[in-house]
Legacy VTK file of the C-alpha trace (Angstrom):
# vtk DataFile Version 3.0
C-alpha trace
ASCII
DATASET POLYDATA
POINTS 113 float
11.117 9.106 9.700
8.703 7.370 7.633
7.316 3.832 7.368
6.680 2.839 3.892
4.477 -0.374 3.114
3.471 -2.420 0.071
0.456 -4.441 0.636
-0.029 -6.772 -2.344
-2.098 -9.732 -4.156
-0.137 -12.699 -2.805
-1.095 -14.499 -5.872
0.506 -12.058 -8.016
3.634 -12.018 -6.493
6.445 -14.776 -6.836
7.580 -16.414 -3.537
11.366 -16.918 -4.456
13.347 -13.948 -3.249
15.152 -13.170 -6.328
11.945 -13.274 -8.679
10.055 -11.454 -5.882
12.565 -8.492 -6.159
12.494 -8.736 -9.941
8.336 -8.495 -9.729
8.812 -5.621 -7.262
11.023 -3.730 -9.494
8.714 -4.065 -12.528
5.630 -2.959 -10.375
7.730 0.245 -9.186
8.297 1.348 -12.788
4.740 2.824 -12.706
3.930 1.378 -16.153
0.231 0.491 -15.305
-2.020 2.986 -17.497
-3.987 4.854 -14.854
-3.362 7.155 -12.323
-1.779 5.838 -9.122
-3.287 7.919 -6.394
-6.934 6.204 -6.557
-7.641 2.923 -4.944
-10.386 1.912 -7.442
-7.773 0.678 -9.855
-6.613 -2.159 -7.311
-8.335 -5.576 -6.639
-10.918 -5.949 -4.478
-9.457 -7.284 -1.675
-6.772 -4.383 -1.895
-9.718 -1.788 -1.973
-11.182 -3.406 1.276
-7.979 -3.279 2.947
-7.521 0.383 1.956
-10.801 1.390 3.301
-10.301 -0.226 6.429
-6.954 1.555 7.134
-8.064 4.852 5.628
-10.529 5.129 8.478
-7.709 5.424 10.792
-4.933 6.529 8.377
-6.397 8.466 5.421
-4.534 9.299 2.178
-2.870 12.554 1.565
-3.502 12.466 -2.005
-5.937 11.067 -4.412
-9.681 11.528 -4.533
-10.193 10.670 -0.868
-7.434 12.681 0.366
-7.117 14.571 3.796
-3.778 16.178 3.899
-5.063 18.199 7.006
-4.792 14.878 9.435
-1.435 14.057 10.826
-1.977 10.361 10.200
-2.391 10.888 6.650
0.122 9.064 4.404
0.803 8.806 0.517
-1.019 6.540 -1.254
0.299 4.947 -4.615
-2.232 2.174 -5.840
-1.606 -0.582 -8.512
-3.903 -3.074 -9.918
-2.111 -5.955 -7.696
-0.741 -3.802 -5.007
-1.022 -0.656 -2.672
1.918 1.372 -1.648
1.485 3.441 1.412
3.713 5.763 3.056
3.074 6.838 6.633
4.966 9.530 8.732
4.402 7.231 11.850
4.601 3.556 12.724
1.868 3.446 15.054
-0.317 1.402 12.667
2.050 -1.494 11.658
0.077 -4.165 13.769
-3.395 -2.541 12.505
-2.269 -2.847 8.778
-0.658 -6.283 9.070
-4.005 -7.537 10.800
-6.061 -5.834 7.823
-3.884 -7.283 5.005
-3.981 -10.735 6.610
-7.598 -10.664 6.632
-7.785 -9.591 2.890
-5.784 -12.332 1.852
-2.787 -9.872 1.028
0.804 -9.847 1.871
2.772 -7.286 3.076
6.441 -5.947 2.689
7.672 -3.022 4.347
10.719 -0.813 4.862
11.357 2.111 7.656
13.112 5.250 6.195
14.751 7.543 8.532
14.817 11.237 7.455
LINES 1 114
113 0 1 2 3 4 5 6 7 8 9 10 11 12 13 14 15 16 17 18 19 20 21 22 23 24 25 26 27 28 29 30 31 32 33 34 35 36 37 38 39 40 41 42 43 44 45 46 47 48 49 50 51 52 53 54 55 56 57 58 59 60 61 62 63 64 65 66 67 68 69 70 71 72 73 74 75 76 77 78 79 80 81 82 83 84 85 86 87 88 89 90 91 92 93 94 95 96 97 98 99 100 101 102 103 104 105 106 107 108 109 110 111 112
């Protein structure tokens, strides 16, 4: 099982459901002109969220990777969002509190595999 989470700049995403889905689909086309494994491409508030989360849940890819840690998760970073995929759900409350304290919003999905 994995837990996928997208933390994003609330000001960057539409609030209406259909418009949000269209925005989300556009973001996940990965059309930004940068690598997607470095949180440095994200906004300052998302970088702060990432830094807080990485202390307990390091990325398994990118310049700060630590794939030897069982808590590591896949990182995808865009300019207005950060996508994390984890193999455990033990972080969800911490992630939500950290996102809220940074003024970011959160969308998540649990995938059984």
